[in-house]
C-alpha positions as CSV (number, residue, x, y, z in Angstrom):
1,M,115.6,90.3,121.7
2,M,114.3,93.8,121.2
3,A,111.6,93.2,118.8
4,A,110.0,91.0,122.4
5,H,110.4,94.3,124.2
6,I,108.3,96.9,122.0
7,D,105.8,94.2,121.0
8,Q,105.4,93.8,125.2
9,V,105.5,97.4,125.5
10,R,102.9,98.1,123.1
11,E,100.4,95.1,123.7
12,R,100.6,96.4,127.7
13,L,99.8,100.2,125.6
14,E,96.7,98.3,123.8
15,Q,96.0,96.9,126.6
16,R,95.1,100.2,128.5
17,D,94.0,101.8,125.6
18,T,94.2,105.0,126.8
19,A,97.2,107.8,126.9
20,C,99.7,106.5,129.6
21,P,102.8,109.1,131.4
22,L,106.0,107.8,130.4
23,E,107.1,106.7,134.1
24,E,103.2,104.3,134.5
25,I,104.8,102.5,130.9
26,M,107.6,101.7,133.6
27,E,105.1,99.9,135.8
28,L,103.3,98.3,133.2
29,C,106.5,96.6,132.2
30,P,108.3,96.2,135.6
31,E,110.1,92.9,133.8
32,L,111.9,95.3,131.3
33,T,114.6,97.9,132.3
34,W,113.9,101.7,131.4
35,N,116.4,101.6,128.2
36,Q,114.7,98.8,126.9
37,V,111.1,100.9,127.7
38,F,112.3,103.9,126.0
39,L,114.3,102.2,122.7
40,A,110.6,100.6,122.4
41,I,108.8,103.5,122.8
42,D,111.0,105.4,120.5
43,H,110.7,102.9,117.7
44,L,107.2,102.9,118.1
45,S,106.8,106.6,117.9
46,R,109.4,106.8,114.9
47,T,107.1,103.8,112.9
48,G,103.4,105.5,113.5
49,Q,102.3,102.9,116.1
50,V,102.3,105.3,119.4
51,R,102.2,109.0,120.1
52,V,103.8,110.5,122.1
53,T,103.1,113.7,123.6
54,M,104.7,116.9,126.4
55,D,102.1,118.1,128.7
56,V,102.2,121.5,130.1
57,D,103.9,120.0,133.0
58,R,106.2,118.5,131.0
59,T,105.0,115.3,131.3
60,Y,105.4,113.0,128.1
61,T,102.6,110.8,127.4
62,V,102.3,107.6,125.2
63,Q,99.3,106.6,123.6
64,V,98.7,103.6,120.6
65,Y,98.0,105.8,117.5
66,R,95.1,104.3,115.9
67,P,94.2,105.5,111.6
68,V,90.8,106.9,111.6
69,A,90.0,104.4,109.6
70,A,90.6,101.5,112.0
71,V,88.6,104.0,114.9
72,A,85.7,104.5,112.7
73,S,85.6,100.9,111.6
74,A,85.9,99.4,115.3
75,A,83.3,102.1,116.4
76,A,80.8,100.7,113.6
């Protein structure tokens, strides 16, 4: 089921709690295929749950998106 893959990728990214190169997400989820990880990241990005950026060396980086209000309340 695709929802399980999406939840799994998001949970692993939340546990890491830092920006992560796309290639490293494969290491965080070795039981998933590249396609499953890519589709999960695509869904999470489209729904605003992660940010995907490209570095100057053309490496894609993924980070769990936390709205400013959530970050502020977590810090308090």
